[in-house]
N, C-alpha and C positions, 0 to 999 in steps of 0.2 A: 589439461583435456580441453577440448574444441568442443561446443556444444552448439546443437542448433536450434531454432526458432520453431522447426517441427518434431524436435523431441520432447514429447509430452510429459508432462506429470500427472498425475492423479490428485483435484484438489481435497484436501483434508482428508475425511472418512468419507471418501464417493468415488462414484467410478467414472468422475466429471475429467475428462482429458483436456487441459490449459499449458500453454506456452509458457516456457521460463521465463519468459520476460512479457510483463502485462501492457499494450499502449494502453496512456494513461491522455484523456482528451477533456480534460482540464482548459485546456486551453484555444477548443476547437467552438469555432462562432461567439467566442468574449466580445472582439468589439470593443477591446480594451488596450492599451496602451503596449504590453507584453502579449497579446494574444498572436494567434497563428492567423493568418489569413483563412480562408474558403481556398484557394488551388494551392497553399501548401499543406493545410490539412489533408484536402483529397490525394497529393501526392507520397504523403506518409504515410493514411492507410493504404493505398495502392502497393506499398512498396513493405509493411508488414504481412501484407496477404499474400504478396507473392512471395515471400520469405518462408511461408509457412505459419503466419503466428496466426493464432485463433482468439485471445482473450483482450477484451476489450472493456477498457473500464472507462464509465461516464457518471455524472448525477443530474437528479432533477433541478441543482442547485448553480451550476456549471453554466457558464456562457450566457450570462444574463438571464437568468430565469430558465432555464430550460431551452436556450442556443445551441448547447452543446448537443442534448439529444436530439435536435430539430435539424442539427445541421449531420449528424450519425443516421438520423431515419433515410436520409438521401442519399449520403456517402455510399452504404450498405445496400439497401434497395435487394437485389436478384441475389447477395451475397450473404444476405443475414442466416441464411440456416447453417451455414459452416463455422460460424461463427460465437464462440462466449460471450454474451454480452452481459455484463453489470452493471446496476444503478445502481444509485442511493437513494433515500428516505430522510427525513427529521428536520433539514433546515428549511426557515422558512420562505413562502414563496409569494406571500400576501404580507409586508406588512401591516402591523395593525389588526390582523383579523387573529383570536386566540386560538384559533384550531388549522388554521394552517399550517402550522409548526408543529413540532414533535415528535415521540414514538408512539401516540395511540394510535387505536385502531383505527377514526376518522381518517388521522392525515395519512396513517398508511396506506387503505384502501382509495383514497381520495389522489394520493400523489403516482399508484401505480397505475389507475386509470389515466392520468394526466401523461406519464411517463408512454404509455405503451402506444398513445395516439400521437405523441409527436415522435418515439421512435417507427411508426410505422409498422407494428409489429404487433402480434396475437399473446407474446408470453415476454418474460422476461426471465435471462438465463440463471441470473444469482441477484436479488435486492439483499442491499445491503441494509442496517437500521446505521445511519451516517455519525451518529454522535448522541451521546445519552444524554438525556435530560435531566434525570434525576425528579421526575416526577412521577412517571406512568409505570403502574403494578408490569412484573415482570408476565404475569400469566396473561394479564392481556396483550401484550406485544407478541409471545409464542403463541399463543391461539391465535391469533390474526396472522402471522407467518404461515400456522398451519393451514390454516382456511383459505388462502391463496396458491398454497403449493396443492388442495386437494382440488380448486376448483382450478388448474393449470396457467393460470397468470403469473404463478415466478415456478421456476421447477428449485431453485437452491435458494437457504437462508444464508447471510453473514452477517458479521457484526463488525463496526469500526470506532473509533476512539470511545473505547468502551471500558472502565475498571476490568480487572482481570477477576475479582471472586464476585462479578454480577455475571461476567460470562461464562463462569464455571459455575455458579449457581445458575442460572437459565439453559445450559447445557445437561447439566442435570435433572433438570425439571422434564426437560423435552424428550430424554428417556425413559425415568421416570411414565411418563405418561404416554407415551407411542409419538409424541409430535414429532416435526418435522426440526432436525437437527442441525446446528451451525457447519458448514462447513468451510468457511473461510473468516480470517479475522485480518481487518486493514488497517494498521498501525503506521506512524512513523518510525522509522528505523534506517540507519548510518551509520556512518563514524562518527559522526556528529552528536547523532542519541541512539544512546544504548542503554537508557534507562529499564528500555522493555524488556532487558535482559534477564530483568529481576523475578518479574512475575509474569507479565502476558505472551514471553517465546512459549516459556519451559508450560505454560497451563495450555496454553494452544498443542504445542506436540503430544500432550498428555491428553486434551479431552477431544482429538480430531478436526479441529480446524487447522487449516493451510495459512500461512504469514504470507499476507500480500503487503510489503512494505511500499508505504505512499513516501516521497521524496526523498529518494536513495541518496541524492546527491547534495541532501543540505540547503536547498531552493538554490543551489549553483555554487555555494560556497566550497565543495569539496570539486567543483570543476574546475577550480586557478580563477575564478573570475572576481575576486576583490581580494585587498592589499590591505594594509593597516592605513594606509591613505583613506581608505572609506570608510573607516569608521571616526575619522576625523572631518571629513567633509559635510557632515548635515544635511540637508535636506537638497535632493535633486530638483524639486522644486515642479510646479503644472502637475498633469496625473499620477495616480500612487506608482511609484517604480517597484519591478523588484529588490531591489535595492532597499527600497524603504520599507516594505514588507519583512525583509530579514532583518535589518536592523530592528524592527519593532519586535519580532518573533523572538528575538533571542538569537537567532542562527547566528550572525554576523557580530563576533565576538573575537577576542585574542586569543582565547582557549582553541576555540572553531577555525581559526585562521592557522596557528598551529599545527592541529592536524590536517589541516590542506597542504602546509608546505612538506609535511611528510607523503602526503598522497602524491607531490608534486614530483617528490624523489624519487618512490617507486615507479614511478610513471617514467621518471625518464629511464631510470635501471634497466625497466624491461619493454623499452621501445613501444609503449601504449600513450596514450590521453589519461589527465585524472580523473575525468567523468569513468571512463572503461575500468579503472583501476577500483575508483569506490564504487560504482557497481556492483563489479565481479566479487568485494570482499562480500557484497551483502548474500551472496550466492552460496558461500558458504555455511551460513550458518543451516544444520540440518530441518529445521523449522519452517523455514523459508520457501515458500513455493514459487512467487513469483513477482519479482520486484517490479513496479509500475514506473515506466520510462514518460516524462514527459515533454516529449521535444518538442519545442514551437515551429523548428526548423528543418528540413530534408535533413540537410547537412548535421545537424543536431543528432538527429534521429538514426542516420548511418553510422555515426561517433559511436555511440550510447550501444547499438548491435554489438560492436567490436567486444563488448566486454565479457560475451559465452567465449571468445578465445583466448580470454587473460589467462595465465598460470602461476602462481606465486611461488617462492619458495618458501622454507618454514622460518628462515631468518626473516624474513619481507611480513608476513602474516606477523610473526612477533612485535615487529616496529610497528604496524599498524596499529597492532592491538594495545600497547602501551604505551603511544601517542594519544588513544581515545581511551584508555579506560577509565570507568566508572566504579567508584562501591557498589557491591552488591546490597549491602547492610544487613542487620538481622532479620533471620536466623541464619541468612546465605553463607556471611563470613563465619559464623561460629561454628556452621556444620562443617566447612571446609578446610577448619583449624588440627593442629592436633588432637586436641579432646575428640575429635569422632572417633580416634581408635574407640575407646570404653565402648561404641558401639558392637564393634566387631570381636572384640578380646583377640585381637591380633591375627583373625582369621582372615584370609582375602577371600571376598564375595565379587565376582564379576556383574556389570549392570547388564541386562538383556540389550539386543539388536542395536549393541555398541554405543548404548546411550552413557 
């Protein structure tokens, strides 16, 4: 069934309406070899908004220490109010300064003030903790988020790249103390990264956080950009390339290329592109609210939007999930085994809400 960008979804346990695809702007204002030009960024933004898209994702670290936010401030201008603008804090913005990074209150407040200036706005719709630092007490994080919400500088809070048990713990504390809850969880999720199905995604659904997948194309691996020759090719030389990043992070591997081959085969069967198939698959998971598309050019962006029109047969879904299967591990495998029948004593008990 075809979905449109202006068929909005509620974000987690909130009344905030967001598009089914989020526009990622990590390549905006980057000035790197693989970044978007300012002209391409403007065209992509215009097209996204014209189609009804309203969910923009950035971070204070993107685009050479804030370049993405600065460019967004110029591009959005008088269109700012109709958009849901999300940014992040945590990563270092002044190397060598111990308090210019991390999850603590000082860095959160300092980062928000700087982001507001770069974005040219008086509030941020959604602020994410960008990455877990294993240092800051959770009560400090929660209270700082709540203070910013009460001040009107941010409207909603979210988490990114954080262990599931910490996410659940913080959400429970926020609920008990009447502090602002987290409404979104941004994590890596794609056909080559399904380990988040073990804990993070079911936790998010249970605890009221809409999942916002980053890198749903696996760094371009699922778009069919790479072959086995790229594994043997070594360094591409010069500036750091997307290929080098994918090799260093393990996304470029024989296993993942085999998954990409199945994606390409199904793309041929459906008359779609591999990128559209990979993106559409992430939307099948009921925990997912809005995958982030991070196109560098307008043509890539237009292609990504086609994911909203993809339909799969049951057989095609089974092919994709078999090729990308990951073990859930304990206790999930045990709970799904025949021994689970001992819990119910032969009585069938349906799950609520289709779960």
